[in-house]
All heavy atoms as an XYZ file, in Angstrom:
895
protein
N    -144.989   -339.017     90.049
C    -146.017   -338.883     91.043
C    -147.023   -337.802     90.631
O    -148.214   -337.936     90.870
C    -145.338   -338.514     92.374
C    -146.293   -338.440     93.511
S    -146.989   -340.059     93.827
C    -147.991   -339.766     95.221
N    -146.545   -336.698     90.026
C    -147.423   -335.602     89.647
C    -148.487   -336.130     88.631
O    -149.640   -335.682     88.721
C    -146.683   -334.389     89.137
C    -147.617   -333.191     89.029
C    -146.055   -334.664     87.769
C    -146.893   -331.885     88.833
N    -148.119   -337.014     87.738
C    -149.081   -337.491     86.770
C    -150.203   -338.293     87.419
O    -151.341   -338.185     87.033
C    -148.393   -338.354     85.693
O    -147.758   -339.480     86.263
N    -149.880   -339.038     88.507
C    -150.923   -339.785     89.215
C    -151.846   -338.815     89.911
O    -153.044   -339.007     89.948
C    -150.269   -340.734     90.210
C    -151.266   -341.615     90.946
C    -150.616   -342.623     91.828
C    -151.655   -343.475     92.529
N    -151.090   -344.464     93.372
N    -151.333   -337.721     90.493
C    -152.144   -336.711     91.154
C    -153.084   -336.036     90.170
O    -154.263   -335.843     90.463
C    -151.257   -335.646     91.819
C    -150.474   -336.187     93.013
O    -150.872   -337.272     93.557
O    -149.488   -335.570     93.367
N    -152.597   -335.732     88.991
C    -153.468   -335.108     87.975
C    -154.526   -336.063     87.492
O    -155.676   -335.662     87.266
C    -152.597   -334.606     86.815
C    -151.736   -333.450     87.151
S    -150.814   -332.875     85.759
C    -149.991   -331.470     86.441
N    -154.182   -337.310     87.287
C    -155.157   -338.350     86.879
C    -156.241   -338.419     87.921
O    -157.439   -338.468     87.579
C    -154.443   -339.667     86.689
C    -155.340   -340.752     86.177
C    -155.754   -340.794     84.844
C    -155.780   -341.741     87.043
C    -156.573   -341.772     84.386
C    -156.593   -342.774     86.539
C    -156.976   -342.770     85.229
O    -157.812   -343.742     84.794
N    -155.865   -338.456     89.189
C    -156.890   -338.540     90.305
C    -157.750   -337.271     90.357
O    -158.954   -337.390     90.534
C    -156.165   -338.708     91.640
O    -155.467   -339.915     91.678
N    -157.132   -336.126     90.145
C    -157.897   -334.855     90.133
C    -158.939   -334.863     89.033
O    -160.096   -334.482     89.259
C    -156.949   -333.697     89.926
C    -157.547   -332.291     89.896
C    -158.035   -331.907     91.288
C    -156.501   -331.275     89.466
N    -158.572   -335.335     87.839
C    -159.506   -335.393     86.740
C    -160.619   -336.362     87.053
O    -161.812   -336.092     86.781
C    -158.800   -335.834     85.441
C    -158.167   -334.769     84.644
C    -157.332   -335.345     83.536
C    -159.219   -333.820     84.061
N    -160.284   -337.543     87.568
C    -161.329   -338.542     87.853
C    -162.294   -338.092     88.936
O    -163.505   -338.342     88.891
C    -160.721   -339.871     88.209
C    -160.235   -340.606     86.980
O    -160.782   -340.434     85.878
N    -159.214   -341.378     87.125
N    -161.785   -337.426     89.966
C    -162.632   -337.026     91.070
C    -163.413   -335.729     90.828
O    -164.567   -335.631     91.176
C    -161.770   -336.906     92.362
C    -162.597   -336.739     93.605
C    -161.800   -336.786     94.865
O    -160.659   -337.290     94.837
O    -162.266   -336.367     95.918
N    -162.733   -334.741     90.260
C    -163.354   -333.426     90.133
C    -163.601   -332.962     88.706
O    -164.169   -331.891     88.491
C    -162.469   -332.356     90.852
C    -162.296   -332.625     92.290
C    -161.076   -333.058     92.776
C    -163.311   -332.447     93.198
C    -160.909   -333.333     94.126
C    -163.160   -332.672     94.546
C    -161.950   -333.112     94.999
N    -163.200   -333.774     87.729
C    -163.352   -333.369     86.344
C    -164.838   -333.309     85.915
O    -165.669   -334.029     86.413
N    -165.120   -332.374     85.016
C    -166.479   -332.158     84.481
C    -166.499   -332.588     83.015
O    -165.518   -332.488     82.285
C    -166.858   -330.675     84.569
C    -166.757   -330.102     85.945
C    -167.943   -330.511     86.766
C    -167.881   -329.753     88.087
N    -168.570   -330.385     89.133
N    -167.690   -333.025     82.595
C    -167.886   -333.389     81.187
C    -167.671   -332.166     80.329
O    -168.245   -331.121     80.560
C    -169.264   -333.990     80.982
N    -166.823   -332.284     79.313
C    -166.463   -331.173     78.447
C    -166.359   -331.701     77.018
O    -166.019   -332.886     76.805
C    -165.088   -330.616     78.850
O    -165.108   -330.285     80.225
C    -164.701   -329.406     78.033
N    -166.633   -330.838     76.055
C    -166.396   -331.171     74.675
C    -165.111   -330.520     74.209
O    -164.957   -329.319     74.294
C    -167.582   -330.700     73.793
O    -168.747   -331.354     74.180
C    -167.295   -331.035     72.301
N    -164.185   -331.353     73.788
C    -162.953   -330.829     73.178
C    -163.210   -330.784     71.689
O    -163.486   -331.779     71.052
C    -161.762   -331.740     73.510
C    -160.555   -331.551     72.618
C    -159.954   -330.293     72.549
C    -160.038   -332.574     71.869
C    -158.878   -330.089     71.709
C    -158.923   -332.380     71.065
C    -158.349   -331.145     70.961
N    -163.178   -329.566     71.116
C    -163.488   -329.405     69.657
C    -162.170   -329.104     68.929
O    -161.618   -328.016     69.081
C    -164.488   -328.272     69.490
C    -164.874   -328.062     68.027
C    -166.130   -327.200     67.947
N    -167.247   -327.951     68.509
C    -168.334   -327.393     69.048
N    -168.411   -326.095     69.172
N    -169.272   -328.181     69.542
N    -161.726   -330.084     68.167
C    -160.501   -329.864     67.386
C    -160.878   -329.188     66.079
O    -161.740   -329.640     65.344
C    -159.832   -331.224     67.067
C    -158.549   -331.097     66.321
C    -157.985   -332.435     65.969
O    -158.698   -333.386     65.627
N    -156.671   -332.530     66.029
N    -160.250   -328.040     65.819
C    -160.528   -327.291     64.613
C    -159.537   -327.727     63.500
O    -158.339   -327.694     63.694
C    -160.357   -325.753     64.888
C    -161.237   -325.324     66.069
C    -160.695   -324.985     63.589
C    -162.730   -325.551     65.913
N    -160.104   -328.179     62.409
C    -159.304   -328.621     61.279
C    -159.419   -327.619     60.137
O    -160.505   -327.236     59.783
C    -159.802   -329.988     60.793
C    -159.885   -330.997     61.922
O    -158.928   -331.245     62.618
N    -161.034   -331.582     62.125
N    -158.298   -327.196     59.618
C    -158.304   -326.280     58.486
C    -157.722   -327.018     57.253
O    -156.684   -327.632     57.337
C    -157.396   -325.031     58.810
O    -157.880   -324.436     60.016
C    -157.468   -324.022     57.679
N    -158.472   -326.912     56.140
C    -158.022   -327.504     54.905
C    -156.913   -326.660     54.268
O    -156.681   -325.523     54.716
C    -159.144   -327.676     53.954
O    -159.620   -326.424     53.501
N    -156.314   -327.161     53.277
C    -155.245   -326.406     52.558
C    -155.852   -325.146     51.924
O    -157.023   -325.135     51.543
C    -154.602   -327.281     51.522
N    -155.025   -324.161     51.794
C    -155.418   -322.928     51.119
C    -155.766   -323.151     49.683
O    -154.990   -323.794     48.940
C    -154.279   -321.899     51.290
C    -154.588   -320.567     50.617
C    -155.480   -319.656     51.194
C    -153.995   -320.229     49.401
C    -155.741   -318.451     50.599
C    -154.241   -319.010     48.799
C    -155.129   -318.127     49.423
O    -155.393   -316.938     48.790
N    -156.896   -322.642     49.220
C    -157.320   -322.769     47.821
C    -157.133   -321.424     47.144
O    -157.912   -320.473     47.403
C    -158.795   -323.212     47.747
C    -159.280   -323.424     46.325
O    -158.528   -323.081     45.380
O    -160.395   -323.915     46.208
N    -156.120   -321.287     46.308
C    -155.844   -319.959     45.679
C    -156.962   -319.513     44.730
O    -157.155   -318.316     44.568
C    -154.548   -320.191     44.906
C    -154.303   -321.637     44.859
C    -155.151   -322.284     45.924
N    -157.744   -320.435     44.188
C    -158.824   -319.991     43.258
C    -159.962   -319.297     44.029
O    -160.552   -318.400     43.479
C    -159.367   -321.186     42.466
O    -159.942   -322.126     43.358
N    -160.198   -319.712     45.302
C    -161.248   -319.070     46.095
C    -160.646   -318.046     47.042
O    -161.368   -317.208     47.576
C    -162.063   -320.088     46.883
O    -161.201   -320.759     47.825
C    -162.725   -321.104     46.017
N    -159.352   -318.120     47.316
C    -158.686   -317.193     48.195
C    -158.995   -317.510     49.657
O    -158.842   -316.640     50.510
N    -159.323   -318.738     49.958
C    -159.616   -319.079     51.363
C    -159.370   -320.542     51.625
O    -159.063   -321.351     50.738
C    -161.089   -318.754     51.679
O    -161.951   -319.589     50.908
N    -159.479   -320.917     52.837
C    -159.416   -322.342     53.267
C    -160.659   -322.592     54.100
O    -161.209   -321.713     54.728
C    -158.147   -322.581     54.062
O    -158.078   -321.750     55.168
N    -161.134   -323.852     54.070
C    -162.321   -324.179     54.802
C    -161.949   -324.754     56.144
O    -160.861   -325.348     56.336
C    -163.185   -325.185     54.044
O    -162.377   -326.338     53.786
C    -163.673   -324.613     52.743
N    -162.853   -324.604     57.127
C    -162.605   -325.172     58.462
C    -163.700   -326.162     58.785
O    -164.859   -325.974     58.408
C    -162.633   -324.037     59.503
C    -161.449   -323.131     59.432
C    -161.388   -322.136     60.578
C    -160.178   -321.282     60.440
N    -159.981   -320.384     61.573
N    -163.286   -327.224     59.457
C    -164.240   -328.184     59.974
C    -163.810   -328.516     61.390
O    -162.754   -328.087     61.817
C    -164.254   -329.422     59.087
O    -162.979   -330.067     59.159
N    -164.622   -329.256     62.131
C    -164.276   -329.531     63.493
C    -164.634   -330.998     63.819
O    -165.514   -331.571     63.190
C    -164.931   -328.595     64.469
O    -166.345   -328.735     64.427
N    -163.935   -331.520     64.779
C    -164.193   -332.868     65.334
C    -164.355   -332.750     66.803
O    -163.508   -332.155     67.456
C    -163.054   -333.821     64.984
O    -162.784   -333.792     63.606
C    -163.386   -335.257     65.401
N    -165.447   -333.261     67.362
C    -165.725   -333.176     68.785
C    -165.353   -334.454     69.524
O    -165.601   -335.530     68.986
C    -167.201   -332.865     69.057
C    -167.565   -331.428     68.696
O    -166.674   -330.634     68.381
O    -168.771   -331.121     68.735
N    -164.783   -334.308     70.735
C    -164.458   -335.422     71.623
C    -165.031   -335.116     72.988
O    -164.888   -334.021     73.501
C    -162.951   -335.564     71.704
C    -162.246   -335.847     70.431
C    -161.791   -334.759     69.640
C    -162.057   -337.119     69.960
C    -161.161   -334.969     68.435
C    -161.419   -337.344     68.739
C    -160.994   -336.288     67.978
O    -160.360   -336.492     66.784
N    -165.698   -336.093     73.578
C    -166.232   -335.961     74.928
C    -165.167   -336.340     75.916
O    -164.728   -337.504     75.927
C    -167.473   -336.844     75.097
O    -168.004   -336.714     76.368
N    -164.731   -335.413     76.766
C    -163.639   -335.653     77.705
C    -163.989   -335.078     79.087
O    -164.944   -334.358     79.216
C    -162.319   -334.996     77.223
C    -161.863   -335.625     75.920
C    -162.433   -333.527     77.076
N    -163.170   -335.384     80.049
C    -163.249   -334.745     81.374
C    -162.175   -333.687     81.432
O    -161.064   -333.864     80.971
C    -163.053   -335.770     82.496
C    -164.236   -336.590     82.820
C    -163.983   -337.359     84.101
C    -165.249   -337.965     84.628
N    -165.032   -338.590     85.895
N    -162.550   -332.567     82.046
C    -161.538   -331.499     82.269
C    -161.788   -330.857     83.646
O    -162.879   -330.944     84.218
C    -161.659   -330.434     81.170
O    -162.840   -329.683     81.309
N    -160.722   -330.219     84.095
C    -160.774   -329.511     85.366
C    -160.189   -328.113     85.131
O    -159.071   -327.993     84.636
C    -159.975   -330.253     86.433
C    -159.922   -329.548     87.745
C    -160.980   -329.602     88.627
C    -158.817   -328.737     88.097
C    -160.934   -328.939     89.879
C    -158.770   -328.086     89.301
C    -159.843   -328.168     90.167
O    -159.792   -327.500     91.388
N    -160.961   -327.091     85.426
C    -160.531   -325.678     85.198
C    -159.967   -325.128     86.500
O    -160.538   -325.349     87.561
C    -161.662   -324.819     84.743
C    -162.249   -325.232     83.381
S    -161.132   -324.973     82.044
C    -161.527   -323.310     81.674
N    -158.894   -324.374     86.405
C    -158.271   -323.724     87.542
C    -157.769   -322.330     87.106
O    -157.543   -322.077     85.961
C    -157.066   -324.540     88.059
N    -157.690   -321.439     88.105
C    -157.181   -320.091     87.870
C    -155.662   -320.093     88.011
O    -155.091   -320.908     88.715
C    -157.753   -319.119     88.918
C    -159.241   -318.996     88.940
C    -159.813   -318.385     87.629
O    -159.131   -317.578     87.039
N    -161.000   -318.789     87.239
N    -155.012   -319.216     87.276
C    -153.590   -319.019     87.464
C    -153.360   -318.228     88.771
O    -154.141   -317.366     89.097
C    -152.968   -318.231     86.270
C    -152.733   -319.110     85.068
C    -153.635   -319.071     83.979
C    -151.622   -319.979     85.009
C    -153.379   -319.888     82.870
C    -151.406   -320.754     83.896
C    -152.281   -320.700     82.838
O    -152.084   -321.508     81.767
N    -152.257   -318.529     89.408
C    -151.877   -317.739     90.625
C    -151.361   -316.405     90.195
O    -150.957   -316.189     89.056
C    -150.864   -318.497     91.463
O    -149.621   -318.569     90.767
N    -151.281   -315.455     91.133
C    -150.794   -314.094     90.820
C    -149.335   -314.176     90.362
O    -148.926   -313.379     89.504
C    -150.925   -313.211     92.044
C    -152.354   -312.795     92.385
C    -152.369   -311.965     93.679
C    -152.973   -312.000     91.258
N    -148.547   -315.074     90.917
C    -147.147   -315.176     90.470
C    -147.034   -315.666     89.049
O    -146.118   -315.299     88.334
C    -146.335   -316.095     91.399
O    -146.961   -317.352     91.483
C    -146.238   -315.508     92.806
N    -147.973   -316.490     88.586
C    -147.950   -316.970     87.233
C    -148.340   -315.884     86.234
O    -147.991   -315.917     85.075
C    -148.864   -318.165     87.071
C    -148.361   -319.427     87.787
C    -149.358   -320.531     87.793
O    -150.511   -320.311     88.204
O    -149.003   -321.661     87.358
N    -149.094   -314.905     86.714
C    -149.551   -313.802     85.858
C    -148.422   -312.888     85.432
O    -148.572   -312.104     84.504
C    -150.679   -313.001     86.508
C    -152.027   -313.674     86.649
C    -152.989   -312.772     87.398
C    -152.581   -314.066     85.319
N    -147.272   -313.010     86.065
C    -146.129   -312.143     85.666
C    -145.490   -312.634     84.406
O    -144.710   -311.908     83.813
C    -145.085   -312.077     86.802
O    -144.614   -313.398     87.058
C    -145.668   -311.504     88.080
N    -145.752   -313.854     83.991
C    -145.239   -314.401     82.745
C    -145.890   -313.617     81.593
O    -147.097   -313.367     81.597
C    -145.505   -315.928     82.656
C    -144.973   -316.467     81.339
C    -144.909   -316.644     83.825
N    -145.090   -313.258     80.579
C    -145.599   -312.452     79.489
C    -146.764   -313.065     78.723
O    -147.639   -312.359     78.252
C    -144.454   -312.159     78.507
C    -143.441   -311.216     79.109
O    -143.752   -310.475     80.039
O    -142.283   -311.224     78.611
N    -146.762   -314.379     78.580
C    -147.797   -315.019     77.752
C    -149.112   -315.269     78.487
O    -150.097   -315.641     77.849
C    -147.249   -316.315     77.182
O    -146.977   -317.203     78.238
N    -149.125   -315.136     79.810
C    -150.351   -315.354     80.551
C    -150.924   -313.987     80.931
O    -150.252   -313.152     81.534
C    -150.105   -316.159     81.849
C    -149.514   -317.550     81.434
C    -151.354   -316.334     82.643
C    -149.061   -318.381     82.623
N    -152.196   -313.768     80.536
C    -152.815   -312.476     80.859
C    -154.006   -312.685     81.827
O    -154.501   -313.794     81.947
C    -153.334   -311.773     79.563
C    -152.167   -311.480     78.610
C    -154.344   -312.605     78.826
N    -154.392   -311.610     82.492
C    -155.503   -311.667     83.405
C    -156.725   -312.231     82.704
O    -157.043   -311.820     81.586
C    -155.792   -310.290     83.943
C    -156.765   -310.305     85.093
C    -156.927   -308.932     85.682
N    -155.673   -308.438     86.208
C    -155.335   -308.490     87.476
N    -156.166   -308.996     88.368
N    -154.157   -308.037     87.873
N    -157.406   -313.198     83.328
C    -158.544   -313.846     82.741
C    -158.273   -315.182     82.120
O    -159.135   -315.986     81.908
N    -156.986   -315.446     81.810
C    -156.618   -316.780     81.324
C    -156.815   -317.791     82.436
O    -156.720   -317.481     83.605
C    -155.134   -316.826     80.891
C    -154.908   -316.191     79.530
O    -155.887   -315.657     78.945
O    -153.741   -316.182     79.110
N    -157.126   -319.008     82.046
C    -157.297   -320.130     82.993
C    -156.493   -321.309     82.491
O    -156.074   -321.361     81.343
C    -158.731   -320.491     83.116
C    -159.565   -319.454     83.840
C    -161.009   -319.858     83.898
N    -161.630   -319.483     82.644
C    -162.856   -319.848     82.267
N    -163.552   -320.600     83.071
N    -163.354   -319.448     81.103
N    -156.250   -322.263     83.354
C    -155.618   -323.497     82.947
C    -156.682   -324.586     82.971
O    -157.473   -324.637     83.925
C    -154.385   -323.929     83.705
C    -154.253   -323.483     85.088
C    -152.925   -323.912     85.656
C    -152.791   -323.284     87.012
N    -151.522   -323.538     87.650
N    -156.697   -325.414     81.967
C    -157.639   -326.508     81.903
C    -156.810   -327.812     81.839
O    -155.980   -328.015     80.976
C    -158.456   -326.406     80.667
N    -157.033   -328.643     82.851
C    -156.445   -329.965     82.888
C    -157.387   -330.839     82.101
O    -158.554   -330.967     82.400
C    -156.310   -330.435     84.347
C    -155.643   -331.723     84.599
C    -154.203   -331.711     84.130
C    -155.717   -332.079     86.069
N    -156.845   -331.405     80.996
C    -157.678   -332.133     80.020
C    -157.163   -333.575     79.902
O    -156.008   -333.811     79.703
C    -157.609   -331.430     78.687
C    -158.444   -331.920     77.536
C    -159.941   -331.674     77.831
C    -158.059   -331.201     76.270
N    -158.092   -334.528     80.098
C    -157.740   -335.907     79.988
C    -157.214   -336.215     78.580
O    -157.676   -335.647     77.595
C    -158.970   -336.791     80.253
O    -158.651   -338.167     80.027
N    -156.262   -337.139     78.475
C    -155.701   -337.526     77.185
C    -156.600   -338.582     76.512
O    -156.319   -338.988     75.388
C    -154.308   -338.104     77.355
N    -157.684   -338.971     77.218
C    -158.591   -339.961     76.657
C    -160.045   -339.490     76.702
O    -160.427   -338.809     77.655
C    -158.458   -341.276     77.469
C    -157.089   -341.841     77.446
C    -156.199   -341.519     78.470
C    -156.659   -342.656     76.437
C    -154.889   -341.991     78.464
C    -155.378   -343.161     76.435
C    -154.464   -342.813     77.435
N    -160.817   -339.831     75.714
C    -162.213   -339.466     75.729
C    -162.975   -340.361     76.682
O    -162.354   -341.255     77.290
C    -162.838   -339.463     74.317
C    -162.890   -340.842     73.660
O    -162.711   -341.848     74.374
O    -163.118   -340.860     72.456
N    -164.240   -340.137     76.873
C    -165.030   -340.876     77.860
C    -165.185   -342.348     77.522
O    -165.526   -343.136     78.389
C    -166.395   -340.239     78.078
O    -167.034   -340.126     76.813
C    -166.270   -338.858     78.724
N    -164.880   -342.729     76.263
C    -164.946   -344.168     75.883
C    -163.584   -344.865     76.052
O    -163.458   -346.045     75.784
C    -165.407   -344.314     74.456
O    -164.461   -343.806     73.554
N    -162.552   -344.079     76.426
C    -161.241   -344.624     76.658
C    -160.276   -344.506     75.526
O    -159.139   -344.973     75.592
N    -160.696   -343.903     74.396
C    -159.849   -343.751     73.228
C    -158.990   -342.497     73.361
O    -159.473   -341.446     73.895
C    -160.668   -343.622     71.954
O    -161.413   -344.798     71.740
N    -157.779   -342.544     72.935
C    -156.873   -341.376     73.000
C    -157.408   -340.256     72.106
O    -157.891   -340.485     71.033
C    -155.459   -341.781     72.561
N    -157.277   -339.010     72.585
C    -157.666   -337.857     71.777
C    -156.422   -337.252     71.152
O    -155.301   -337.501     71.670
C    -158.436   -336.789     72.638
C    -157.478   -336.180     73.673
C    -159.690   -337.353     73.213
C    -158.047   -334.916     74.363
N    -156.551   -336.497     70.064
C    -155.384   -335.833     69.518
C    -154.875   -334.768     70.452
O    -155.639   -334.227     71.245
C    -155.862   -335.259     68.209
C    -157.324   -335.214     68.307
C    -157.750   -336.249     69.287
N    -153.605   -334.435     70.388
C    -153.066   -333.375     71.200
C    -153.736   -332.056     70.859
O    -153.844   -331.685     69.681
C    -151.551   -333.218     70.937
O    -150.900   -334.483     71.227
C    -150.914   -332.122     71.833
N    -154.275   -331.346     71.855
C    -154.880   -330.065     71.607
C    -153.861   -329.084     70.936
O    -152.669   -329.202     71.218
C    -155.291   -329.517     72.974
C    -155.359   -330.766     73.840
C    -154.347   -331.696     73.284
N    -154.374   -328.208     70.147
C    -153.486   -327.257     69.448
C    -154.090   -325.839     69.610
O    -155.269   -325.682     69.949
C    -153.446   -327.630     67.968
C    -152.270   -327.035     67.270
O    -151.409   -326.445     67.903
O    -152.221   -327.129     66.006
N    -153.273   -324.850     69.384
C    -153.694   -323.464     69.505
C    -154.929   -323.257     68.563
O    -154.905   -323.654     67.437
C    -152.580   -322.548     69.066
C    -152.881   -321.085     69.202
C    -151.747   -320.182     68.786
O    -150.592   -320.649     68.834
O    -152.012   -319.056     68.466
N    -155.986   -322.656     69.142
C    -157.169   -322.372     68.409
C    -158.276   -323.421     68.599
O    -159.432   -323.145     68.276
N    -157.966   -324.597     69.119
C    -158.986   -325.573     69.443
C    -159.848   -325.014     70.584
O    -159.442   -324.103     71.297
C    -158.357   -326.940     69.827
C    -157.730   -327.640     68.668
O    -157.998   -327.307     67.512
O    -156.902   -328.555     68.927
N    -161.044   -325.613     70.770
C    -161.987   -325.085     71.759
C    -162.326   -326.126     72.800
O    -162.327   -327.337     72.547
C    -163.283   -324.663     71.064
C    -163.152   -323.622     69.948
C    -164.486   -323.433     69.235
C    -162.659   -322.287     70.500
N    -162.640   -325.636     74.034
C    -163.278   -326.470     75.081
C    -164.628   -325.847     75.319
O    -164.755   -324.694     75.634
C    -162.413   -326.399     76.370
C    -161.040   -326.999     76.283
C    -160.360   -326.879     77.623
C    -161.083   -328.447     75.845
N    -165.662   -326.692     75.199
C    -167.031   -326.260     75.321
C    -167.700   -326.981     76.481
O    -167.555   -328.206     76.612
C    -167.821   -326.542     74.010
C    -169.255   -326.066     74.111
C    -167.107   -325.964     72.803
N    -168.407   -326.249     77.319
C    -169.169   -326.893     78.391
C    -168.601   -326.791     79.751
O    -168.998   -327.505     80.639
N    -167.650   -325.964     79.978
C    -167.076   -325.733     81.290
C    -167.515   -324.374     81.826
O    -166.780   -323.621     82.384
C    -165.512   -325.829     81.295
C    -165.068   -327.247     81.187
C    -164.928   -325.013     80.158
N    -168.769   -324.084     81.569
C    -169.337   -322.795     81.981
C    -169.358   -321.808     80.810
O    -170.088   -320.826     80.845
N    -168.573   -322.075     79.812
C    -168.500   -321.223     78.637
C    -167.663   -321.923     77.575
O    -167.310   -323.116     77.730
C    -167.926   -319.853     78.968
C    -166.561   -319.896     79.672
O    -165.953   -321.002     79.737
O    -166.071   -318.867     80.088
N    -167.329   -321.230     76.531
C    -166.460   -321.780     75.486
C    -165.150   -321.012     75.543
O    -165.157   -319.776     75.537
C    -167.089   -321.616     74.107
O    -168.299   -322.390     74.084
C    -166.169   -322.161     73.019
N    -164.037   -321.743     75.638
C    -162.731   -321.141     75.692
C    -161.856   -321.688     74.611
O    -162.021   -322.791     74.118
C    -162.069   -321.350     77.082
C    -162.832   -320.600     78.157
C    -161.986   -322.819     77.419
N    -160.845   -320.885     74.185
C    -159.940   -321.219     73.112
C    -158.596   -321.583     73.725
O    -158.069   -320.911     74.623
C    -159.804   -319.989     72.227
C    -158.851   -320.155     71.027
C    -158.830   -318.885     70.178
N    -158.695   -317.644     70.921
C    -157.545   -317.112     71.330
N    -156.410   -317.721     71.092
N    -157.512   -315.991     72.016
N    -158.024   -322.652     73.173
C    -156.675   -323.039     73.633
C    -155.590   -322.107     73.110
O    -155.569   -321.785     71.915
C    -156.357   -324.509     73.140
C    -154.972   -324.918     73.471
C    -157.372   -325.518     73.724
N    -154.777   -321.611     74.028
C    -153.655   -320.691     73.689
C    -152.341   -321.441     73.608
O    -151.567   -321.233     72.703
C    -153.600   -319.544     74.689
C    -152.426   -318.653     74.426
C    -154.874   -318.758     74.736
N    -152.099   -322.332     74.544
C    -150.892   -323.166     74.589
C    -151.179   -324.472     75.297
O    -152.133   -324.570     76.051
C    -149.716   -322.395     75.226
O    -150.001   -322.201     76.585
N    -150.306   -325.431     75.099
C    -150.504   -326.803     75.653
C    -149.207   -327.317     76.220
O    -148.170   -327.177     75.602
C    -151.017   -327.773     74.572
C    -151.221   -329.152     75.152
C    -152.316   -327.246     73.953
N    -149.301   -327.926     77.397
C    -148.190   -328.675     77.973
C    -148.648   -330.133     78.142
O    -149.736   -330.364     78.665
C    -147.835   -328.088     79.335
C    -146.711   -328.815     80.053
C    -146.472   -328.277     81.450
O    -147.156   -327.394     81.908
N    -145.497   -328.858     82.086
N    -147.875   -331.092     77.629
C    -148.215   -332.490     77.709
C    -147.611   -333.099     78.936
O    -146.401   -332.930     79.183
C    -147.778   -333.263     76.469
O    -148.331   -332.590     75.313
C    -148.216   -334.688     76.490
N    -148.383   -333.868     79.743
C    -147.889   -334.519     80.927
C    -147.831   -335.998     80.681
O    -148.775   -336.634     80.242
C    -148.848   -334.253     82.147
C    -149.006   -332.768     82.376
C    -148.302   -334.973     83.406
C    -147.743   -331.984     82.690
N    -146.617   -336.567     80.928
C    -146.357   -337.980     80.675
C    -146.196   -338.747     81.963
O    -145.751   -338.198     82.963
C    -145.083   -338.147     79.848
C    -145.129   -337.592     78.459
C    -144.773   -336.269     78.188
C    -145.524   -338.411     77.402
C    -144.817   -335.782     76.875
C    -145.569   -337.912     76.127
C    -145.204   -336.606     75.840
O    -145.255   -336.110     74.602
N    -146.463   -340.056     81.913
C    -146.091   -340.994     82.933
C    -145.242   -342.040     82.158
O    -145.813   -342.880     81.443
C    -147.287   -341.640     83.589
O    -146.916   -342.631     84.514
N    -143.937   -341.948     82.290
C    -143.071   -342.822     81.449
C    -143.188   -342.293     80.028
O    -143.010   -341.114     79.730
N    -143.575   -343.191     79.116
C    -143.754   -342.811     77.724
C    -145.219   -342.536     77.391
O    -145.517   -342.180     76.257
C    -143.227   -343.903     76.819
C    -141.724   -344.113     76.913
C    -141.202   -345.122     75.956
O    -141.971   -345.644     75.135
O    -140.009   -345.481     76.105
N    -146.128   -342.723     78.363
C    -147.547   -342.563     78.098
C    -148.050   -341.176     78.446
O    -147.738   -340.624     79.531
C    -148.337   -343.626     78.940
C    -147.902   -345.020     78.581
O    -147.793   -345.372     77.426
N    -147.678   -345.826     79.641
N    -148.868   -340.617     77.576
C    -149.512   -339.339     77.825
C    -150.626   -339.544     78.853
O    -151.468   -340.416     78.640
C    -150.044   -338.703     76.533
C    -150.803   -337.406     76.842
C    -148.946   -338.449     75.519
N    -150.617   -338.762     79.924
C    -151.627   -338.858     80.964
C    -152.676   -337.772     80.748
O    -153.886   -338.049     80.825
C    -151.005   -338.712     82.370
C    -152.071   -338.662     83.449
C    -150.003   -339.814     82.618
N    -152.240   -336.546     80.527
C    -153.191   -335.462     80.336
C    -152.455   -334.269     79.704
O    -151.264   -334.295     79.461
C    -153.795   -335.050     81.667
S    -152.633   -334.435     82.880
N    -153.245   -333.219     79.453
C    -152.724   -331.996     78.869
C    -153.082   -330.832     79.811
O    -154.214   -330.800     80.353
C    -153.326   -331.716     77.521
C    -153.116   -332.851     76.522
C    -154.122   -333.767     76.249
C    -151.896   -333.015     75.908
C    -153.925   -334.777     75.355
C    -151.669   -334.021     74.988
C    -152.676   -334.908     74.710
O    -152.502   -335.958     73.840
N    -152.189   -329.909     79.976
C    -152.496   -328.706     80.688
C    -152.601   -327.592     79.633
O    -151.563   -327.300     78.947
C    -151.469   -328.314     81.733
C    -151.342   -329.417     82.793
C    -151.820   -326.958     82.414
C    -150.244   -329.191     83.811
N    -153.801   -327.109     79.424
C    -154.017   -326.106     78.366
C    -154.209   -324.729     79.019
O    -154.972   -324.572     79.903
C    -155.293   -326.433     77.545
S    -155.232   -328.052     76.784
N    -153.492   -323.752     78.463
C    -153.788   -322.363     78.787
C    -154.956   -321.984     77.894
O    -154.862   -322.133     76.681
C    -152.580   -321.460     78.505
C    -152.854   -320.019     78.750
C    -151.673   -319.136     78.343
O    -150.612   -319.612     77.986
N    -151.857   -317.845     78.328
N    -156.048   -321.535     78.495
C    -157.264   -321.187     77.712
C    -157.691   -319.727     77.958
O    -157.382   -319.158     78.993
C    -158.403   -322.142     78.015
C    -158.073   -323.548     77.632
C    -158.814   -322.096     79.489
N    -158.335   -319.185     76.952
C    -158.756   -317.775     77.014
C    -160.141   -317.662     76.346
O    -160.438   -318.379     75.379
C    -157.734   -316.966     76.208
C    -157.869   -315.490     76.254
C    -156.727   -314.805     75.556
N    -155.500   -315.024     76.293
C    -154.271   -314.880     75.826
N    -154.104   -314.579     74.539
N    -153.204   -315.068     76.543
N    -160.957   -316.773     76.898
C    -162.285   -316.545     76.319
C    -162.191   -315.740     75.049
O    -161.249   -315.020     74.821
C    -163.202   -315.833     77.296
C    -163.581   -316.757     78.435
C    -164.597   -316.121     79.387
O    -165.379   -315.274     78.941
O    -164.561   -316.500     80.539
């Protein structure tokens, strides 16, 4: 039931957002670095504040928010699972993904709850 509620929340109140997946190439010892590239996906997301009781958890700090992120882009294609360091752009600012919880309906991914930080 919770997955249906989240799906409805995204459809009714979600805002257009760019999910930017950061890709890092393998480390090149000759240059001493690795290169980064990114892939953008247009998705719907809903931002919410953590409650005061959730702030007592060690990994959640003041200013963190949760972003409910659709598992599908606006064309209906599945997006890759967000990972630490990926970005959400266009929800009033740019925020970085700190952690991700995947929400399923049966075996199907419905959405992601991302802890995000500026």
